[in-house]
C-alpha positions, -999 to +999 in steps of 0.1 A: -051+463+511-041+490+541-033+523+529+006+522+534+008+494+509-010+512+484+008+538+485+037+517+486+025+506+453+022+536+437+063+548+448+068+515+430+048+518+401+065+552+392+099+551+406+105+516+381+087+535+353+112+568+356+142+547+361+131+532+328+124+559+312+155+574+324+177+550+309+168+554+273+172+591+280+208+582+286+218+571+253+207+594+237+220+621+257+254+602+249+258+594+212+229+616+198+240+657+185+210+674+196+202+709+195+214+724+225+176+734+234+171+697+239+198+683+251+195+705+285+161+694+284+166+658+283+192+659+309+163+676+331+145+647+326+172+624+334+181+639+365+148+643+379+137+607+361+169+590+382+162+606+413+125+589+417+136+551+411+157+546+442+120+548+460+108+524+439+136+503+459+134+514+491+097+510+485+095+470+472+119+461+499+106+473+530+072+459+524+091+429+533+123+439+559+120+477+564+158+487+566+181+519+570+205+506+547+173+515+519+167+545+531+201+559+527+198+543+491+169+561+479+179+593+496+214+592+480+196+584+444+178+613+452+210+634+458+224+622+427+196+631+403+196+665+415+243+665+408+235+649+369+206+680+367+235+705+381+264+686+364+251+688+326+233+728+333+269+740+340+284+724+310+256+733+285+256+765+299+296+773+300+295+760+265+270+778+251+282+809+259+315+796+248+309+797+214+291+828+215+317+844+221+333+825+194+311+835+168+320+873+183+365+868+181+385+891+157+415+881+162+436+846+167+448+860+201+412+859+216+406+828+201+437+813+221+426+824+248+391+814+250+403+778+242+425+779+269+398+793+293+380+758+272+409+745+285+407+751+324+371+761+332+353+734+316+370+702+335+347+719+363+316+698+360+337+672+360+339+676+398+302+674+400+298+643+376+327+626+401+302+631+430+272+619+414+293+587+412+296+588+443+266+589+455+252+565+429+275+543+442+277+546+477+231+537+467+238+507+449+262+490+479+235+500+504+210+488+481+234+454+478+241+441+508+198+451+515+186+430+484+215+396+494+188+383+513+160+398+507+134+374+484+127+397+455+159+400+447+193+377+463+226+377+457+234+376+422+211+411+422+231+417+454+267+411+444+264+429+410+249+455+412+280+455+451+303+452+424+298+474+396+296+499+426+326+491+437+343+490+407+329+524+400+343+545+432+379+527+431+380+537+393+373+573+400+392+576+427+423+559+413+419+581+380+413+621+400+415+649+387+413+636+354+386+609+339+393+570+337+388+570+299+407+600+296+439+573+310+424+545+289+396+529+311+373+515+278+341+529+287+316+498+302+309+511+338+282+536+321+263+507+311+269+484+335+255+512+358+222+520+335+216+481+329+217+468+362+192+496+372+168+492+341+166+457+355+162+466+393+139+485+380+121+464+355+123+435+386+102+461+410+078+460+389+071+423+383+067+423+423+046+449+431+016+425+423+030+406+450+024+431+469-017+428+459-015+396+472-010+404+511 
């Protein structure tokens, strides 16, 4: 086994395990009300781990057929993880300061002003979420194109990932600047995206053994 293959194995294992752990944290951040210090720690950890998951896909696929598509896809997933960290950090910081200020108000007028600020300023983090979703969706489309004829993946992986990504981008554009869920779109895109990345990460771990035989 040459050095390049050994390095690819390390990237595949690291990226795939990181991807699985990151999407284990996703429902915790989404549905469990945690103290702010745990929220920020898990949010940053999620972004870091998810940003590594694209490298697993790229390194597995390049050993069979090198492609600029998977390189760009891995880069876009990395950027997406960074944007997710930035988004949640801004959101939690703003809301933390706002709650602190609310505890010190002395009149209803001040409370009304803070509530108005909450409604008008808080959505800024949603712009970062849109950017995050675009980078993720485009990465999925690039991976899907490369997966279509790849012997470790194939048509089902490609079509499912491409469909989820196209719906994600389309719905985000349709709803902008609101969120899709504020306009009544069911909350299915996040879980569908997460399940696809978890399934791909598991597949990467399964197929990394094939590189040992090469």
